[in-house]
C-alpha positions in Angstrom: -18.0 9.8 17.4 -15.5 7.8 15.4 -16.4 6.6 12.0 -15.2 3.3 10.4 -16.0 2.5 6.7 -15.5 -1.1 5.7 -15.6 -1.8 1.9 -14.2 -5.4 1.7 -14.4 -8.6 3.7 -10.9 -8.6 5.3 -11.5 -5.2 6.7 -14.1 -6.5 9.1 -11.6 -8.8 10.7 -9.0 -6.1 10.9 -11.2 -3.3 12.2 -13.3 -5.3 14.6 -10.5 -5.4 17.3 -9.9 -1.7 16.9 -13.6 -0.9 17.2 -13.7 -3.2 20.3 -10.7 -1.4 21.9 -12.2 2.1 21.2 -15.5 1.1 22.7 -13.7 -0.4 25.7 -12.1 3.1 26.2 -15.6 4.7 26.1 -15.7 6.0 22.5 -18.8 5.7 20.3 -18.1 4.0 17.0 -20.4 4.2 13.9 -19.9 1.9 10.9 -20.7 2.2 7.3 -20.2 -0.7 4.9 -20.1 -1.4 1.2 -22.1 -4.3 -0.1 -19.4 -6.5 -1.6 -18.1 -10.1 -1.1 -18.8 -11.3 2.5 -18.4 -7.8 4.1 -22.0 -7.6 5.4 -22.2 -11.3 6.5 -19.0 -10.9 8.5 -20.3 -7.8 10.2 -23.4 -9.8 11.2 -21.1 -12.7 12.3 -19.4 -10.3 14.8 -22.7 -8.7 15.8 -21.7 -5.2 14.7 -24.3 -2.6 13.8 -23.7 -0.9 10.5 -25.4 1.1 7.7 -25.0 -0.1 4.1 -23.9 2.6 1.7 -23.1 1.6 -1.9 -21.9 -1.5 -3.7 -19.0 -2.5 -5.8 -19.0 -0.9 -9.3 -17.4 -3.9 -11.1 -14.2 -4.5 -13.1 -14.5 -1.7 -15.7 -12.1 1.1 -14.9 -14.5 3.9 -15.9 -17.3 2.3 -13.9 -14.9 2.1 -10.9 -14.1 5.8 -11.1 -17.8 6.7 -11.4 -18.7 4.3 -8.6 -16.0 5.8 -6.4 -17.4 9.3 -6.9 -21.0 8.1 -6.4 -20.2 6.3 -3.1 -18.0 9.2 -1.9 -21.0 11.6 -2.4 -23.3 9.1 -0.5 -20.8 8.9 2.3 -20.4 12.6 2.4 -24.1 13.1 2.8 -24.1 10.6 5.6 -21.1 12.2 7.4 -22.5 15.7 6.9 -25.6 14.6 8.8 -23.8 12.6 11.5 -20.7 14.8 11.9 -18.0 12.2 13.1 -15.0 13.5 14.8 -12.6 11.1 13.0 -12.7 8.8 10.0 -10.9 5.5 10.0 -10.6 2.8 7.3 -8.3 0.1 5.9 -8.1 1.6 2.4 -11.5 3.1 1.7 -10.9 5.6 -1.0 -14.6 6.8 -1.0 -14.3 7.6 2.8 -11.1 9.5 2.3 -12.6 11.6 -0.4 -15.8 12.3 1.5 -14.0 13.1 4.7 -11.5 15.5 3.1 -14.3 17.7 1.7 -15.8 17.9 5.2 -12.5 18.5 6.9 -12.8 15.4 9.0 -9.4 14.1 10.2 -8.6 10.8 8.4 -6.6 7.8 9.5 -5.9 5.2 6.8 -4.4 1.8 7.2 -3.0 -0.3 4.3 -0.3 -3.0 4.0 0.4 -3.3 0.2 2.5 -0.5 -1.1 1.7 -1.2 -4.8 -2.0 -0.6 -4.6 -3.2 2.7 -6.0 -2.5 4.7 -2.8 -2.1 8.4 -3.9 -5.5 9.3 -2.5 -4.5 7.7 0.9 -1.0 9.3 1.0 -2.1 12.8 0.0 -5.4 13.2 1.7 -5.1 11.2 5.0 -4.1 12.9 8.2 -2.3 9.8 9.4 -1.2 6.7 7.5 -0.6 3.5 9.5 1.3 0.7 7.8 3.5 -2.3 8.9 7.1 -1.3 9.6 8.4 -3.3 6.7 6.2 -1.3 4.3 7.1 2.0 6.0 10.8 1.2 5.3 10.0 0.8 1.6 7.9 4.0 1.3 10.3 6.3 3.1 9.0 8.5 5.9 10.4 11.9 4.7 7.9 12.0 1.8 5.0 11.7 4.1 5.8 14.8 6.2 5.4 13.1 9.5 2.0 11.5 8.8 3.4 7.9 8.4 3.6 5.5 11.3 5.2 2.0 10.9 3.8 -0.5 13.4 5.6 -3.7 14.3 4.5 -7.0 12.7 1.5 -7.8 10.6 -2.1 -6.5 10.6 -3.4 -10.0 10.9 -2.0 -10.2 14.4 -4.9 -7.9 15.5 -7.2 -10.9 15.5 -4.9 -13.9 15.4 -3.7 -13.1 18.9 -7.1 -14.1 20.3 -7.7 -17.1 18.0 -8.5 -20.4 19.7 -8.9 -23.4 17.3 -12.2 -25.4 17.4 -11.0 -29.0 17.5 -14.5 -30.1 16.3 -14.4 -27.9 13.2 -13.7 -30.7 10.6 -16.7 -32.7 11.8 -18.9 -29.6 11.6 -17.7 -29.0 8.1 -18.4 -32.6 7.1 -14.7 -33.5 6.4 -13.3 -36.7 7.8 -10.0 -36.7 9.6 -8.3 -38.9 7.0 -9.3 -36.6 4.1 -6.9 -34.0 2.7 -8.5 -30.6 3.3 -7.5 -27.9 0.8 -8.6 -24.3 1.1 -8.7 -22.4 -2.2 -9.1 -18.6 -2.4 -9.2 -17.0 -5.9 -7.5 -13.8 -6.7 -9.5 -10.5 -6.4 -10.3 -10.2 -10.1 -12.1 -6.8 -9.6 -9.1 -5.3 -7.8 -7.0 -2.5 -9.5 -3.8 -4.6 -9.0 -5.2 -7.8 -10.4 -3.0 -9.8 -12.8 -4.7 -12.3 -15.1 -1.8 -14.8 -14.7 -3.1 -15.7 -11.3 -6.2 -17.1 -12.9 -4.0 -19.4 -15.1 -2.3 -20.7 -12.0 -5.7 -21.3 -10.3 -6.9 -23.3 -13.3 -3.7 -25.3 -13.2 -4.2 -26.1 -9.5 -7.9 -27.1 -10.1 -6.6 -29.6 -12.6 -3.9 -30.8 -10.2 -6.3 -31.3 -7.2 -9.0 -32.9 -9.3 -6.7 -35.9 -9.7 -6.4 -36.4 -5.9 -9.4 -38.6 -4.9 -8.9 -38.2 -1.2 -8.9 -34.4 -1.3 -11.8 -32.1 -0.4 -11.6 -28.6 -1.6 -13.3 -25.7 0.1 -13.6 -22.8 -2.3 -13.9 -19.3 -0.8 -15.0 -17.4 -3.9 -15.2 -13.6 -3.7 -18.5 -13.4 -5.6 -21.4 -15.7 -6.5 -20.6 -15.7 -10.2 -16.9 -16.4 -9.5 -17.8 -19.5 -7.4 -20.3 -20.8 -10.0 -17.7 -20.4 -12.8 -15.0 -22.3 -10.9 -17.4 -25.0 -9.8 -18.2 -25.6 -13.5 -14.5 -25.8 -14.3 -13.8 -28.2 -11.5 -16.7 -30.5 -12.2 -15.7 -30.7 -15.9 -12.3 -31.9 -14.8 -13.5 -34.5 -12.4 -17.3 -35.0 -11.8 -16.7 -37.1 -8.7 -14.3 -34.6 -7.1 -15.4 -33.0 -3.8 -15.8 -29.2 -3.9 -17.5 -27.3 -1.1 -18.6 -23.7 -1.6 -19.9 -22.2 1.7 -23.4 -20.7 1.3 -22.6 -18.0 3.8 -19.6 -16.5 5.7 -17.5 -19.3 7.3 -15.1 -19.3 10.2 -12.1 -18.6 8.0 -9.4 -19.0 10.7 -10.6 -22.4 11.8 -10.9 -23.4 8.1 -7.2 -22.4 7.6 -6.1 -24.0 10.9 -7.6 -27.4 9.9 -6.5 -27.3 6.3 -3.6 -29.4 5.0 -2.9 -26.9 2.3 -3.9 -23.3 1.4 -3.7 -21.9 -2.1 -4.7 -18.3 -2.3 -4.6 -15.3 -4.6 -5.6 -13.1 -1.7 -3.0 -11.4 0.5 -4.9 -11.6 3.8 -5.6 -15.3 3.7 -2.0 -16.1 2.7 -0.7 -14.2 5.7 -3.2 -15.7 8.0 -2.1 -19.2 7.0 1.5 -18.3 7.1 1.3 -16.9 10.6 -0.8 -19.9 11.8 1.9 -22.2 10.5 -0.2 -23.9 7.8 1.4 -24.8 4.4 0.4 -22.0 2.1 1.2 -21.1 -1.5 0.4 -17.7 -3.0 -0.9 -17.5 -6.6 -0.8 -13.7 -6.5 1.2 -12.7 -9.5 1.3 -8.9 -9.1 4.3 -7.1 -7.7 5.6 -8.7 -4.5 4.9 -6.4 -1.5 7.1 -5.9 1.5 4.8 -7.9 3.9 4.8 -11.0 1.7 8.6 -10.6 1.1 9.1 -10.7 4.8 7.0 -13.8 5.2 8.9 -15.5 2.4 12.2 -14.5 4.1 10.8 -16.1 7.4 10.1 -19.4 5.5 6.4 -19.1 6.2 5.1 -18.3 2.7 5.8 -19.7 -0.8 4.9 -18.3 -4.1 3.8 -20.0 -7.4 4.6 -18.2 -10.6 4.4 -20.9 -13.3 2.2 -23.9 -14.1 5.2 -26.2 -13.7 5.6 -25.0 -10.1 1.9 -25.8 -9.5 2.5 -29.4 -10.6 5.2 -29.8 -7.9 3.0 -28.8 -5.0 2.5 -31.7 -2.6 -1.1 -32.4 -1.8 -1.0 -34.6 1.3 -2.4 -34.9 4.8 -0.3 -32.7 7.0 0.9 -34.4 10.2 3.5 -31.8 11.3 2.9 -29.7 14.4 2.1 -26.1 13.3 4.7 -23.5 14.1 2.2 -20.8 15.0 3.6 -17.2 15.0 3.5 -15.5 18.4 1.0 -12.7 17.6 1.2 -9.4 19.5 -1.8 -9.1 21.8 -1.0 -5.4 22.3 -1.2 -4.4 18.7 -4.8 -3.2 18.8 -4.0 -1.0 21.8 -0.9 0.4 20.0 -2.9 1.3 16.9 -5.8 2.8 18.8 -3.2 5.0 20.6 -2.1 6.3 17.2 -5.6 6.8 16.0 -6.6 8.8 19.0 -3.5 11.1 18.6 -5.2 12.4 15.5 -8.5 12.9 17.2 -6.9 14.8 20.1 -4.8 16.9 17.7 
């Protein structure tokens, strides 16, 4: 049995193709998940069976450490009972800690080299990262455990994406309206920089003055959404702001958007690879993946309020230059995962 632990919303999209490929090859996969953001809703959306273990501990550093230890112990108890042959995650520190104490081989994926990654690098049996990240990290220091895969992790699911041409109507947005997708930064993340919140407020002020715009806000938590809704309504009571009550088809939302503004790495990359105009308001240290997308001309960054004011908010009529996603990436990564199991 192969064990996946999913502790954040994007990990569901990323791991689902890997789980599907493993099951296609005849392997049994068990999933544990943390109650945080839209993780559980997305698991339900994909029809995946899972067991909920733990929840996010909040922003406070001490509470995070205590929460990590608590969830690691809970996962350890679960794994001791179920005895998986291999543990896989996209950056679950609790899983890595739990698995190491039980001598379960660990495969960890991540794609941002400036996250707190010591636990991953030291305790994992195998570390899978995009090739551009591997080049920055340097393979010698990993003693053979680092594998750099070609392209971007988002290709795992973008390769099979087929746009729903009726999506705008289902969303209640007219064809002539400017559809803007807004994703706040991960304020609870260990790498969060408060400057991104200043840029977000500046953009809310900017978009509130565009009467033909509809904003879809993909907040990370209920409280974050309520707070931003209050701010937006105070700026322009008549402005149109939609906050989905449940998990939404994010790829179709991006595809049909005229503009994406996001403090989240995954959504920025999805939009960039789909060829949708996208600006990052992430103000932390620029990672190798985003640097590559900027070099390709697919992603732009906003660092100051003055730059926000110059963003064009208009109906996009250009044909999208969609990136040719690698449909074989899931198979390639599963091959690497199974090398650890066989070893």
